[in-house]
N, C-alpha and C positions, 0 to 999 in steps of 0.2 A: 252505699254501693254506687258506683259511678262508672260511666262508659269511658271516662278519662283515666289514663295510666295513673296508678299511685306513685310509680317511680319508672323512670327510663333511663337506660344506659345505652351508650353508643357501642356497637359491636365492632370489633377489629375487622370483621369481615365486610364492612360498609352497611350492615343493617342495623338492627337496634334490639335490645332487650327491654320488653315492656312487662311490668308487673301490675296486676289489677286486683283490687279489692272487690270481688264480685263472686256471686253464686255461678258456678261454672255452667249449669244447664241453661239458665237464663241468659248468660253471656254468649254461649254458643248458638242459641236461637237466633241471635242478632248477627252473627257473622255471615260474610258472603259465602255463597257456594264455592267449593274448590279453592279456598283461599289458604289452606295449610298443606304443607307436604308431608310432614311427620307428626304424629301424636305419640308422646311417650308419658305414660302416666300410671299412677297407682291409686286407684280410688279407695275410699273406706271399705274395709273388708266386711263390715257388719258382723263382727265377732266380739263387740263389747270393748274395744279400744277406748281409752280415755283421752279423746281430743278436747281441744280447748273449747270449741263451739259446737261441732257436729256430734249428734247422738248416734252412736254406732250400733244401734239395737232396733232396726227396723223389723217388722214381720217378714220372715224369709221371702214369702211371695212377692210382697211389696218391693223388697230389694231387688229381686231378680228382674221384676218389671221395670224398676228404675234403671237398672243396667242395660236392659233391652233398649230403653229410650235413649240412654247414653250411645249405644251402638248406632241407633238411627241418626242422631245428631252429628256424630263423628263421620259417618258415611256421607252425609250432605256436605259438609265443609271441607273434607279430605279431597285433595287433587286425585284424579283418576289414576295417577301413577304413585299415589301415596302409601304410607305404612302407618299402621297403628300398632304400637307395642304396649301391651296391657299386663302390667304386674299385679298379680293376684295371689294373696296367700289365703289360707283357711285355718281350721282347727283340726286336731286329731280326732275330735268327736263327729266332725263334718267334713270329711275328706273330699266329698263331691262338690263342695261350694265353689272352688275355682272353676271346675268343669261346667257346673251349671251357669256360672257367669259367662264363660266362653261360649257356651251353647246359645245363651240369650243374645250375645253380641253377633254370632254367627247368623242370626236371621237377617243381618243387614250387610255383612262382609263375609269374606272366605278365610278360614284359618289356614295359613300357609306354613308357619313354623311354630313348634313348641320349644321354648327354651327353658332349661332347668337352671335357675340361679341357686348355686350351692354356696352356703355361707360358712360352713365348717365341714372337714373331711379328714378321714384317717386312711392312710395308705400303707400297706405291707409291700415294701419294696425288695425285690429280689436282687441280692448282690452278686458280683462276679464269681466270688467263691462258694456260691450256693446258699449262703446265709440270708436272712431277711432282717429288714430294720423297719421300724414303725415310724411314720411321721404323721402327727396330728397337728392341724393348723386351721386357723379361723376362730370365729366367735359364735356363740349360741347361748340361748337362755335354756338352763337345764329344766327338764320336765320330771317332776317327781311322780312316777306312776309305775304300777306293777302290770299295766296293760299296754302301754304305748312306748315306742322308741322315740328318742329326741328327734325333732323334726328340723333338718338342717337345710331345707331347700324350699323355694317358692317358684311359681311359674311366671314366665313372660310369654304371653300369647301374641304372636305376630300375625296380624290381619292385614289383608289387602282387598281391593275390590273384586279381583278375579282369581286370586291364589296363584298367580303366574308371574308376579313382578321379579325382574332380574335384581339380585342383591349383590353387594360388593364383599364377598365373603373373605377375600385376602386382606381386606382393610383391617380385619381383627385377627388375622392368621397367625399361626405359631410355626416356629422352625421345625423342619424334619429332625426326628431323633436319628433316624438312619439316613445319613446323607447320600448313600448310594441310590436312594429313591429320586434325587434331583437328576432329571435328564432321562432317567429310566422310564418314568411314566410321562405320557404326552402332556398331561396337565401340570407336571412339576418342572416348570421352566426355571424356577428359582427356589431358594430355600425357604419357602413359606407354603403351608397347607392350610386347609379348612380347620378351623377350631372345633367345629361341631357345635352341638346344641346344649353342651354341659358347660356352664360359665361359673368357675370359682372365683367369686368376688367377695372377700370378707369384709366385714365392717371394720372401721378404725376402732382401736382400743378406747372404751368408754369406762372411765373410773368414777365418775360422779354423775348425779342426775342432771345437773347443770349442763354437761356436755351433750345430753340428748334431749333438746327442747320439744321434740316430737316423738310420738310413741311408735310410729311405723315409717320412718324415713328409709330411703335406700342410699347406697354409696353412689358418688358422682359418677364413678367408672361405668355403673350399669347404663344409665341413659346415654352416656358417651358411646359406649359400644353399640348400642341400638341404633344411634344415629349414623354412626360409621357403617354399620352394616347396611342400612338403607341406601346409603351413598352420599358423599359430600358433593354438592353441586352449587354453583353460584346462585345467589338468591334463595336458598333453601329457607323455609319458615318452619319452625317447630312449635308445637302447642303442648302445654301441660295444663289440662283443665283442673287438676286437683294437686296444685303446685306444692303444698305442704311448706317445707323450709328451703325450697329452691334448688334442690339437686340438679334437675334438668336445667334450670336456668344457669347454673354455674357450668354445666357441661357444655351449653350453647356458648357461653362466653369464652370457654376454652378453645372451642372449635371455630369461633368467628362466624357463627350463623345466627340468623335473626330468631327471636323467641318471643312468644306470648304466654304468659302464665296467670291463671285464675286461682285466687285463694279467698275462702270466706272468712278466714280467722285473721284478725289484725295482727295478732302477736306473732303468728308463724310468718306472715308477710314481712314484718319488721326484722325477723331473723334472716329471711331470704335477702333483704336488703343489706344487712349487715355482711352476709357471706359474699355478696357481690362487691360491696364497698371494699372487702379485704382483697378480692381478686384484682379489682382495678387499681388498688393502692400500690405505690411503687414497692412497699415493704410488706405487702399482703401475703398470706399463706395459704389461701384457697386454690392457688394456681397449681400446686404440686409439680412445678416443673413442666407443665404442659402447654405454655403459652405458644411455643413454636409449632404446635400442631394445627393452628389455625389456617383458614384458606388463603391468608395473605402470603 
């Protein structure tokens, strides 16, 4: 473990993308107060996932205490106008776990928004002739159970210091379906409305184990939307203390904002570097056509 970056990339927005092989809690304890604007992260869920290094099976009380300490650390390093976006999943046997984590973090910060990240959905659409059609889209891991429904969503808890931070809702807005709303409502000055707190963001299709080197990664679009919702400003600094395979790092590279990421597992860190190498390569594919979205 080192205080020096394992790898550094130049951000197109004038900052830098810094990746560290480090224990996040120890690393955050050495960071300056108010030195980060946005934290987007997904900690280990403590539900027995098979990570490379971390043992994801702490006693429940110890895990909640650990997350409470995490909340205190983030509160100290986060700018007074900053945002924490905390992605937490659970199990069908323990549906309270995400909320117990949120309550532990709320001892240090205020819960401002609860976002539902939907990975798969089925919709019954009403057609003009009165008939209905069914659309099912997204990806999920089937649950073989006579008690539980398949679980298609996770939470993203948005914390701020006072619960009153102004956010940039239209940066991730969607067009009005009924265009007559444009101009009729005082808030509808253009064809864009608040998306709301239900975000359908499916995983990319994965056909082999090699395509998913991490057991609990999230799509790049999820941290990208969180950062946009907070608001893109010059000099923005984003932190992911549980970086995994670098989804938040890639999102920051796309947006042209500075990033710091900590990861304790060297193999996951190498995968993050590979993804960023692809992004910065002239022929890379991690960009998904989003390079024009940077601050430049």
